[in-house]
N, C-alpha and C positions, 0 to 999 in steps of 0.2 A: 405452413402447417403449424397449428397451435398445439403446444405441449399442454400437459396438465396445468390447470390454473394454479397460480401461487399467490400467496397473500402478503409476504414479507420480503424485504430486500436487505441484504448485507452488502456493504460497499467498502472498497479500499480507499485509501487517501492518496498517497503518492502515485502519480501516473493515471489517476482517475479523476479525483477532485482537483488535482493539479495537472499541469503539463507533464510531459514525459520525464521521468527520473533518469532513464537510460540516456536520453539526449543531454540532460543537464550534466550527468557524470562524464559523458564523452566531451562536452564542451570544457569542463574542468580539466580533463586530461589533456586537451589541446593547449590549454593555457600554461601547462607545465613545460611545453616546448618539445616533448617527445611524442611517443605513440599516444594518440588520443584515447585509445581503448585500454590503456594501462590500468586505470582504477577499476573498471568493470572486469577486466581479465583477472586481476588479483582477487577481487571479491568473489569471483566465480570459480577460480581454479587453484589459487594459492592456499594451501592448507592453513597457514598461520593467519592469513587475512580472513578466511572463512570462519575460523574459530573466533576471531575478534568480533566479527559481525554477529555471529550467533549469540555470543555472550552479551553483546550490547543490546541486541533486539530482545533478549529474554530478561534484561535487567540485572544480569550478573556483574557487569561492569558499566560505569557511567560514560557519558559522552567524552569526557576528558581522557579517560583511560583508552577508549577506542581511538581517539585522535592521536594520542602518543604512539600507540601500537601500529596504527595504519600508516602514519607518517614514516615510521621506521621501515615498514615494508616497501613503501614508495621509494624511499631513499635507497634501499637495498637494490632497487631496480632502476636506479639512475635518475630519479626525479628529485630535484632540490625543492623540498616543501617543508614549511613550518607546521608544527602540530597544532598550535593554538588557532582556534576558529576553523579548523579543517572541514568539519561537517557543514558549517554554514557556507563555506566557499564551494563545496561540492554541490550544494543545493541552490546556489545563487541564480542559476538559470531557470528555476522552476517558478511558475506563476499559477494563480488560482483560476480554474475554469469556471467562469460564471454561468455558463450554460449547464454545467453539471449541478451547480448549486440550485439553479432553477428547476432542474429535473427532480432533484431530491425533495425540494419544496413542494412540487406538484404531487409527488408520490404521497407525502405525508398529508397534504391537504385532501387527498382522495381516500384517506384512511388506511394507507399502506405503511405499516411500521418499518422504520429504517434503523439498521445498526451499522455504525462505523467499525470496521475491523482492520486495524492498521499495525504494521510492524514499526516499532520505534526506530528513530535514527536521529542522533544529534539532539540539539536543543533548538527551539524556535521553529521546528517543522510545521507546527499548526498555527503559527502566528498569522493573523489576518483572517482567521476563520473562527467563528464562535461555534464550537463543536456541538454544544447542546441545541443550537438553532438549526443544525444540519441533520442531526440524527436523534432518535429517541433513546438510543443506547450507544455508549462509546466503549469499545474494547481495544485497549492499547497493549501491545505485546509485553512491553517492559513492566507494565502494571500488573499483569496477570501471570507473568513468568513463562509464557508459552508464545511461540511465534508461528505465523503461517509458514508452511502449509500443514502444520499439525492439526489433525481433526479436532482436537480438544478446544482450540480457540474459537472455532466456528460453533461448536456445541455450546460454549459459554455464551456467545452472542444470541443464539436461539433461546437458550434458557432465560436470559435476561429480557428478551422480547416476549417470552411466553408463547413461542410457536415451536412446532416440530420442524426438524430439518427438511422434511418432505414438503413443507409449506413455504420454503425460502428459496430465493435466487441470490447468488453471489456475483457481484460485478467486480472484476479485477482485470488489470492489464497484463498479468503474468499467468500463463497457462498452468504452471505448477501449483499456484495457489488455488485455481479452480479445481484442479485434480484432487487437492487435499480436501476441499469442501465436498466434492462428489463422493468421497469415501463414506460420508454419513448421510448421503441422500439429497444434498443441496445441489441444484442445477446451476450451471454457470453461464454468464455472459462475458465473453472476452471483449474488453473495452478498447475501442479505437477512437471514438469520438462520442460526444453527448448525443448527437443526432442519431448515430447508429445504435447506441445503447437504448435510447428512447424507442426506436423502431423495433429492436429485438424484444424489449419488454412487452410491447403492444402485440406484436405478431406471434410471438412464441407462447406468451403466458397470459394474454388477455388483459394486460395492465394498461388499458387505454387511459391516457392522462393528458 
């Protein structure tokens, strides 16, 4: 069943243009020798860790301050971990999904404007990808001071693309981020693979590419 046609695409970075962030963080947790889920559990449930992540993603603290603080939280839960380079080690298992890069290239070649909407994390996250070659507009949470799933970050992306939210689709691997976009009228594609996302764009929104 085809939904209303949409003309523009907003896309996440980690977990969409890259392989799974959750898997990478779990692999990092396993490397610490304890519960592989510890890093994700702390970032999801531990108040101090959640505050560190929110402050970092919004640009209120830099990567080094986040690393120092999160290393302390990990150590408090039994993990022997150094702060320096922590975010890079957490993301070491992530790789660029070339099929997604091809999909975004096809969208732009077909005249569909693309905005990258990404929450900041660490340094070097975007190494290996020329962001201006991937998207027409790049909105990074630490640069605008707002993070997903705040509706304002999606509104900024639409404003910069020159489209109304009702004209846009958001591609993300996290349901809560799609829910945030939906609050201003952006429909969502829950990403699991480049092939499935390509299929959803074509079948639901008429974006045959």
